C-alpha positions in Angstrom: 23.0 -96.1 87.8 24.1 -92.5 88.0 25.9 -90.9 91.0 22.7 -88.9 91.7 20.6 -92.1 91.8 23.1 -93.9 94.0 23.7 -91.1 96.6 20.5 -89.0 96.6 17.7 -91.1 95.2 17.2 -93.2 98.4 16.5 -90.0 100.4 14.2 -88.6 97.8 12.1 -91.7 97.4 11.8 -93.0 101.0 10.7 -91.1 104.1 12.4 -93.6 106.5 15.8 -92.7 104.9 15.1 -89.0 105.3 14.2 -89.5 109.0 17.3 -91.7 109.5 19.5 -88.9 107.9 18.0 -86.2 110.1 18.6 -88.5 113.2 22.2 -88.8 112.1 22.5 -85.0 111.9 21.1 -84.7 115.4 23.5 -87.3 116.8 26.4 -85.6 115.0 25.6 -82.2 116.5 25.1 -83.6 120.0 27.8 -86.3 120.2 30.6 -84.8 118.1 31.6 -81.9 120.5 31.1 -84.1 123.5 33.4 -86.7 122.0 36.1 -84.1 121.5 35.9 -83.1 125.2 36.1 -86.8 126.2 39.2 -87.2 124.1 40.9 -84.1 125.4 40.1 -85.1 129.0 41.5 -88.6 128.4 38.1 -90.1 129.2 37.4 -91.9 125.9 36.9 -95.3 127.5 34.6 -93.8 130.1 32.2 -92.9 127.3 32.2 -96.6 126.3 31.5 -97.5 130.0 28.6 -95.1 130.2 27.1 -96.4 126.9 26.8 -99.8 128.6 25.7 -98.4 131.9 22.5 -97.1 130.5 21.4 -100.6 129.4 20.0 -101.8 132.7 17.9 -98.6 133.1 16.5 -99.0 129.6 15.9 -102.7 130.3 14.0 -102.0 133.5 11.9 -99.3 131.8 11.2 -101.8 129.0 9.9 -104.4 131.5 7.6 -101.8 133.2 6.3 -99.9 130.2 7.3 -101.8 127.0 8.8 -99.9 124.1 7.8 -96.6 125.6 10.3 -94.0 124.3 9.9 -91.5 127.2 10.2 -94.4 129.8 13.3 -95.9 128.2 14.9 -92.5 127.8 14.4 -91.6 131.4 15.5 -95.1 132.6 18.7 -94.9 130.5 19.6 -91.4 131.6 19.0 -92.2 135.3 21.1 -95.4 135.1 23.9 -93.5 133.3 23.9 -90.7 135.8 23.8 -93.1 138.7 26.8 -94.9 137.5 28.7 -91.7 136.8 28.0 -90.5 140.4 28.8 -93.8 142.0 32.1 -94.3 140.0 33.3 -90.8 140.9 32.3 -91.2 144.6 34.1 -94.6 144.8 37.3 -93.2 143.2 37.3 -90.4 145.9 36.6 -92.7 148.8 38.7 -95.7 147.9 42.1 -96.6 146.3 40.4 -97.2 143.0 41.1 -94.8 140.1 38.0 -93.5 138.3 38.6 -95.5 135.2 38.8 -98.7 137.2 35.4 -97.9 138.9 33.9 -97.2 135.5 35.3 -100.5 134.1 33.7 -102.5 136.9 30.3 -100.8 136.5 30.5 -101.2 132.7 30.8 -105.0 133.0 28.2 -105.4 135.6 25.7 -103.1 133.8 26.1 -104.8 130.5 25.6 -108.2 132.0 22.6 -107.0 134.0 21.0 -105.4 131.0 21.4 -108.4 128.8 20.1 -110.7 131.5 17.0 -108.6 132.1 16.1 -108.3 128.4 16.9 -111.9 127.5 14.9 -113.2 130.4 11.8 -111.1 130.1 12.0 -110.1 126.4 13.2 -112.0 123.3 16.1 -112.1 120.9 14.6 -109.4 118.7 14.2 -107.1 121.7 17.8 -107.8 122.8 19.2 -107.2 119.3 17.2 -103.9 119.1 18.6 -102.7 122.4 22.2 -103.7 121.7 22.5 -102.6 118.0 19.5 -100.3 117.5 17.8 -99.6 114.1 18.3 -96.2 112.7 16.1 -97.0 109.7 13.2 -97.6 112.0 13.3 -94.1 113.6 9.8 -92.7 113.9 8.7 -89.1 114.3 8.7 -89.4 118.1 12.3 -90.8 118.2 13.4 -88.1 115.8 11.9 -85.4 117.9 13.7 -86.8 121.0 17.0 -86.9 119.2 16.7 -83.3 118.0 15.6 -82.1 121.4 18.5 -83.8 123.1 21.0 -82.5 120.6 19.7 -78.9 121.1 19.8 -79.3 124.9 23.3 -80.8 124.6 24.6 -77.8 122.7 23.1 -75.3 125.1 24.5 -77.2 128.1 27.9 -77.5 126.4 27.9 -73.7 125.9 27.3 -73.2 129.6 29.9 -75.8 130.7 32.5 -75.0 128.0 34.8 -72.7 130.0 35.3 -74.8 133.1 35.6 -78.0 131.1 38.3 -76.5 128.8 40.1 -75.1 131.8 40.0 -78.6 133.5 41.1 -80.3 130.3 44.3 -78.3 130.0 45.0 -77.3 133.6 43.4 -80.0 135.9 45.1 -78.6 138.9 43.3 -75.3 138.8 39.8 -76.6 139.4 41.3 -79.3 141.7 42.4 -76.4 144.0 38.8 -75.2 144.4 37.1 -77.5 146.8 34.2 -79.5 145.2 34.4 -77.6 141.9 36.2 -80.3 139.9 33.7 -83.0 141.1 30.7 -80.8 140.3 31.8 -80.1 136.7 32.9 -83.7 136.2 29.5 -84.9 137.2 27.6 -82.4 135.1 29.8 -83.3 132.1 29.2 -87.1 132.6 25.5 -86.4 132.8 25.7 -84.6 129.5 27.6 -87.6 128.0 24.9 -90.0 129.3 22.1 -87.8 127.8 23.8 -87.9 124.4 24.4 -91.6 124.6 20.7 -92.2 125.4 19.9 -90.3 122.2 22.3 -92.5 120.3 20.9 -95.6 122.0 17.5 -95.3 120.4 19.1 -95.3 116.9 22.4 -97.2 117.1 21.9 -99.3 120.2 24.0 -99.6 123.4 26.9 -101.2 121.6 27.2 -98.7 118.8 26.1 -95.4 120.3 29.6 -94.5 121.6 31.1 -95.1 118.1 29.4 -92.0 116.6 30.7 -90.1 119.6 34.3 -91.1 119.7 35.5 -92.2 116.2 34.8 -88.8 114.6 36.4 -86.9 117.5 39.5 -89.1 117.3 39.7 -88.7 113.5 39.3 -84.9 113.9 42.5 -84.8 115.9 44.5 -85.3 112.7 42.9 -82.3 111.0 42.5 -79.5 113.5 44.3 -78.0 116.5 41.9 -75.6 118.2 39.0 -77.0 120.3 36.3 -75.3 118.3 37.7 -76.5 115.0 38.1 -80.0 116.4 34.4 -80.0 117.3 33.4 -78.7 113.9 35.5 -81.4 112.1 34.1 -84.1 114.4 30.5 -83.0 113.6 31.3 -83.0 109.8 32.9 -86.5 110.0 30.0 -87.9 112.0 27.5 -86.5 109.5 29.4 -87.9 106.5 29.7 -91.3 108.2 26.0 -91.3 108.8 25.2 -90.3 105.2 27.6 -92.8 103.6 26.7 -95.5 106.0 23.0 -95.1 105.3 23.5 -95.2 101.6 25.7 -98.3 101.8 23.2 -100.1 104.1 20.4 -99.2 101.6 22.1 -100.5 98.5 23.8 -103.6 99.9 21.3 -104.6 102.5 23.7 -104.1 105.4 22.8 -103.4 109.1 22.6 -99.6 109.2 24.2 -99.0 112.7 27.4 -101.1 112.0 27.6 -99.6 108.5 27.7 -96.1 110.0 30.2 -96.9 112.6 32.5 -98.8 110.2 32.3 -95.8 107.9 33.4 -93.6 110.8 36.2 -96.1 111.4 37.2 -95.7 107.7 37.4 -92.0 108.2 39.6 -92.6 111.2 42.0 -94.7 109.2 42.0 -92.2 106.4 42.8 -89.4 108.8 45.5 -91.4 110.5 47.1 -92.0 107.1 46.6 -88.6 105.3 45.7 -86.0 107.9 48.2 -83.1 108.2 48.8 -83.4 112.0 50.9 -86.1 113.6 50.0 -88.9 111.1 51.8 -92.1 110.4 53.0 -91.0 107.0 54.7 -87.9 108.4 56.4 -89.8 111.2 57.8 -92.4 108.8 58.9 -89.7 106.5 60.7 -87.9 109.4 62.4 -91.2 110.4 63.6 -91.8 106.8 64.9 -88.3 106.5 67.0 -88.6 109.7 68.4 -92.0 108.6 69.5 -90.5 105.3 71.1 -87.7 107.1 
């Protein structure tokens, strides 16, 4: 088998592979930049919490309307937005920090979603919601992913300035009454929207992986925010492409294959990236010891 047959032939021969690749492109464009901002704002684990928080909303929509893409999308987004607002409100009204509030909602939401689906649905439905199926993406799901990615980029352009200011100077927006809470809520709504797009292809357990792993890996290759976002998008797309090819040739689950490929890029970046990598630190230590 030639390199062309191995890497390109699956997409030439099969339309479901082409749709899956375009879905990965849409997710890369939507989730990559948002993941970078989550990382810069030290909110990486909140993304994981929100990915679980959308599950009850999707499960309830599934009970009411079956596998209706619009209903499940709306249900997941509403659930994610509700958790974001409640967690932020509780952190301001109680002694709990925001990350603790998100952790509590994450556990409750995941358990509630699994309970609803397993009680009223079946094992196949539960596996689909938890781990998705990017190879089964149809035209409607592809259009949804592309629409959310486009909307996400427009929203990010509008929110970019205050989010960057808050990432590097949290005290500035904090001095303006209500401004910090407003931008935080809008940003978390954007995160929830992108996670809903990822949910339909990668499932609730895997969606956050395509958002955070490329962003974290990009940290070892770029310094500026815009270049971090560009590298994160590129790594996410490469992970999607390579993961799809591996899943096709070796009969692997596509979602985990994509996320594990993104994890490989993280380890590669950690070892060989030019900025703050393990190799450089050990080299510095060895140099000081010799001196």
